[in-house]
N, C-alpha and C positions, 0 to 999 in steps of 0.2 A: 428404492426410496430411503431418504436417510432419516434418521431418528430425530424428531423435532427436539429434544433434550441437547443435541449437539450443537444448536443454533448458537448459543452464547460463547460457546468455544470456539467455534468457527470466526464469529466475528471478532472475538478478542485476539485470534491469531491474524486475523486479517488487517486490524488496528495496529499491532505490533510490526507487522511487515510494511504498513503504510510508513510508520515513524522511520523504520530502519531504512527504507528507500530514501526518504527525504533527508536523514542524517548522512547517508553515503553519498546522495547526488550532490549535497552541499559540499561535503569533502572533495569529491572528484572533480567538482566544477573547477577548482583551482588548477589541478593538472591536467585533466582530460576533459576538455569542454564538452565534447559530444557526448561522451558517455555520461556524464553528470546531468546534462539535459535530458537524456533518455531515461535515466533514473527517476528524475523529478515528474516526468511526464507519466511514467509507469504509477507513480504515487497518486497523481490526479486521478488516473483511471481506476485505481483502487478506491479511492474515496468516492468516486461515483458510483461504483458498484455497492459500496458499504451504505450509501445514501439511498440506493434503490431498494437493498435488502432489508433495511429497517423502515421503510416506508409501506 
Protein backbone atom coordinates (compact mmCIF):
# COMPACT_ATOMS: atom_id res chain seq x y z
CA UNK A 1 0.00 0.00 0.00
CA UNK A 2 1.23 3.50 -0.80
CA UNK A 3 1.81 6.21 1.74
CA UNK A 4 -1.04 8.80 1.53
CA UNK A 5 1.46 11.62 2.01
CA UNK A 6 2.87 10.81 -1.46
CA UNK A 7 -0.43 11.68 -3.18
CA UNK A 8 0.39 15.36 -3.83
CA UNK A 9 3.82 14.42 -5.19
CA UNK A 10 2.35 11.82 -7.55
CA UNK A 11 -0.31 14.26 -8.76
CA UNK A 12 2.34 16.92 -9.38
CA UNK A 13 4.50 14.52 -11.37
CA UNK A 14 1.48 13.42 -13.41
CA UNK A 15 0.55 17.05 -14.22
CA UNK A 16 4.11 17.82 -15.29
CA UNK A 17 4.15 14.70 -17.47
CA UNK A 18 0.84 15.70 -19.03
CA UNK A 19 2.13 19.17 -19.92
CA UNK A 20 5.34 17.65 -21.30
CA UNK A 21 3.29 15.29 -23.49
CA UNK A 22 1.15 18.17 -24.77
CA UNK A 23 4.20 20.32 -25.53
CA UNK A 24 6.06 17.45 -27.19
CA UNK A 25 2.97 16.34 -29.10
CA UNK A 26 2.38 19.79 -30.56
CA UNK A 27 6.03 20.13 -31.57
CA UNK A 28 6.12 16.64 -33.07
CA UNK A 29 2.88 17.16 -35.01
CA UNK A 30 4.78 19.34 -37.48
CA UNK A 31 7.19 16.60 -38.54
CA UNK A 32 5.72 13.23 -37.55
CA UNK A 33 1.94 13.50 -37.48
CA UNK A 34 1.19 10.00 -36.12
CA UNK A 35 3.61 10.23 -33.21
CA UNK A 36 2.37 13.71 -32.30
CA UNK A 37 -1.26 12.57 -32.27
CA UNK A 38 -0.35 9.60 -30.08
CA UNK A 39 1.40 11.89 -27.60
CA UNK A 40 -1.67 14.13 -27.43
CA UNK A 41 -3.92 11.10 -26.88
CA UNK A 42 -1.61 9.94 -24.08
CA UNK A 43 -1.91 13.39 -22.50
CA UNK A 44 -5.71 13.14 -22.66
CA UNK A 45 -5.62 9.72 -21.00
CA UNK A 46 -3.37 11.09 -18.27
CA UNK A 47 -5.75 14.02 -17.79
CA UNK A 48 -8.62 11.56 -17.39
CA UNK A 49 -6.64 9.66 -14.78
CA UNK A 50 -5.88 12.86 -12.91
CA UNK A 51 -9.57 13.77 -12.85
CA UNK A 52 -10.44 10.33 -11.51
CA UNK A 53 -7.74 10.50 -8.81
CA UNK A 54 -8.82 13.90 -7.55
CA UNK A 55 -12.56 13.15 -7.32
